[in-house]
C-alpha positions as CSV (number, residue, x, y, z in Angstrom):
1,M,169.0,179.2,179.5
2,A,166.1,177.3,180.9
3,T,166.3,173.5,181.1
4,L,163.2,171.1,181.5
5,G,164.8,169.3,184.4
6,A,162.7,166.2,185.3
7,F,160.4,164.8,182.5
8,L,157.3,164.4,184.7
9,N,154.1,165.6,182.7
10,A,154.1,165.2,179.0
11,Y,151.1,165.7,177.0
12,F,150.2,163.1,174.3
13,E,147.1,163.2,172.1
14,L,146.2,160.6,169.6
15,N,143.4,161.2,167.1
16,G,142.0,164.0,169.3
17,T,142.0,161.9,172.6
18,D,144.2,163.0,175.2
19,M,146.0,159.9,176.7
20,S,148.6,161.8,178.7
21,S,147.4,160.3,182.1
22,H,148.3,156.7,180.9
23,V,151.7,157.4,179.4
24,E,154.6,155.8,181.1
25,S,157.3,156.8,178.5
26,L,157.5,158.2,175.0
27,T,160.5,158.7,172.6
28,I,160.4,160.4,169.3
29,N,163.3,159.1,166.9
30,R,164.1,161.4,164.0
31,S,166.7,160.9,161.5
32,S,168.0,161.3,157.9
33,E,169.1,158.7,155.5
34,M,172.8,159.1,154.8
35,L,173.4,158.7,151.0
36,D,177.0,157.7,150.0
37,I,178.4,160.1,147.4
38,T,181.8,158.9,147.6
39,A,183.5,158.9,144.1
40,M,186.8,157.7,142.5
41,G,189.8,159.6,143.8
42,D,188.3,160.2,147.3
43,T,190.2,159.0,150.2
44,A,187.4,158.7,152.7
45,R,183.7,158.3,152.5
46,S,181.5,161.3,151.7
47,R,177.8,161.5,152.6
48,T,174.9,163.6,152.1
49,G,171.6,163.7,153.9
50,G,168.6,161.9,152.3
51,L,165.0,161.7,153.2
52,V,163.9,162.5,156.8
53,D,162.3,159.6,158.7
54,W,160.9,159.4,162.1
55,N,159.1,157.1,164.5
56,L,157.3,157.4,168.0
57,E,157.5,154.8,170.6
58,I,155.0,155.1,173.4
59,N,154.6,152.8,176.6
60,F,151.3,153.1,178.5
61,H,150.0,151.6,181.6
62,Q,147.2,149.5,180.1
63,D,143.5,150.3,180.5
64,Y,140.7,148.5,178.9
65,A,137.9,151.1,179.8
66,A,135.9,152.6,177.2
67,G,137.8,155.7,175.8
68,A,141.0,154.5,177.5
69,V,144.2,153.1,175.9
70,D,143.0,149.7,174.4
71,A,139.6,151.1,173.2
72,T,141.5,154.0,171.5
73,V,144.5,152.1,170.0
74,Y,143.2,148.5,169.3
75,S,141.2,149.2,166.0
76,L,144.0,151.7,164.6
77,I,146.7,149.2,163.7
78,G,147.9,149.9,160.3
79,T,145.8,153.0,159.9
80,T,146.9,156.7,159.7
81,V,146.7,158.5,162.9
82,C,147.4,162.2,163.9
83,F,149.2,163.0,167.2
84,E,150.5,165.9,169.2
85,I,153.2,165.6,171.9
86,R,154.4,168.5,174.4
87,P,157.3,167.8,176.9
88,Q,155.0,169.5,179.5
89,N,151.2,169.4,179.8
90,I,150.9,173.2,179.4
91,C,150.6,175.6,176.4
92,S,153.3,175.2,173.7
93,T,155.8,178.0,174.0
94,A,159.5,178.5,172.8
95,V,160.6,176.4,175.9
96,N,157.7,173.9,175.5
97,P,157.6,173.0,171.6
98,R,154.7,171.2,170.2
99,F,155.5,168.1,167.9
100,T,152.7,166.9,165.5
101,S,152.5,164.7,162.5
102,I,150.5,161.9,160.8
103,G,151.8,158.4,160.9
104,V,150.9,154.8,160.8
105,I,150.5,152.6,163.9
106,E,152.8,149.8,163.2
107,T,152.7,147.5,166.4
108,Y,150.4,147.4,169.4
109,N,150.9,145.0,172.2
110,P,147.5,144.8,174.1
111,V,148.6,142.4,176.6
112,G,152.1,141.4,178.0
113,G,154.0,141.1,181.3
114,A,155.4,139.1,184.1
115,V,153.5,138.1,187.2
116,G,153.3,140.7,189.8
117,T,154.3,143.6,187.4
118,V,152.1,146.5,186.1
119,L,150.2,145.7,183.0
120,D,151.9,147.9,180.5
121,T,151.4,148.0,176.8
122,A,153.4,149.9,173.9
123,F,152.9,150.9,170.4
124,T,155.0,152.4,167.7
125,I,153.8,155.2,165.1
126,Q,156.0,155.2,161.8
127,C,156.4,158.1,159.5
128,N,153.9,158.2,156.6
129,G,155.1,160.7,154.3
130,S,155.1,163.9,156.4
131,D,157.9,165.2,158.6
132,L,157.5,165.9,162.3
133,D,156.2,169.4,162.7
134,R,157.9,171.4,165.5
135,T,155.8,174.6,166.7
136,I,156.5,177.0,169.3
137,T,153.6,179.2,168.8
138,A,151.2,179.3,171.9
139,T,148.3,177.0,171.8
């Protein structure tokens, strides 16, 4: 069984723009609502899965140059965006799946930090009616 090892070179594309070289960290959170189906006579809670939900949290090293982080993300707050993530910045395969979906950028922090630290920024993409697609075919 192959393991990824160190998470060193992820691929991240937003609306067709490769932003991988600025990514500090990214996390996909995928979950299902838990619906309570407990009924009279049950002695413990019973649950079933409901709607799937996901969000994507991304931290970047900020860059205000044309075509970089701020220029790409700033005007997209509240709009629908497409993204693609691969754990390694190589073709997708069975051991390097590609995650894609369409979501809405909920938050973006264009400036923030403490004196003497790297100027980083973060944004969050929320599910917008489509599940996260996981593909292992070569790209």
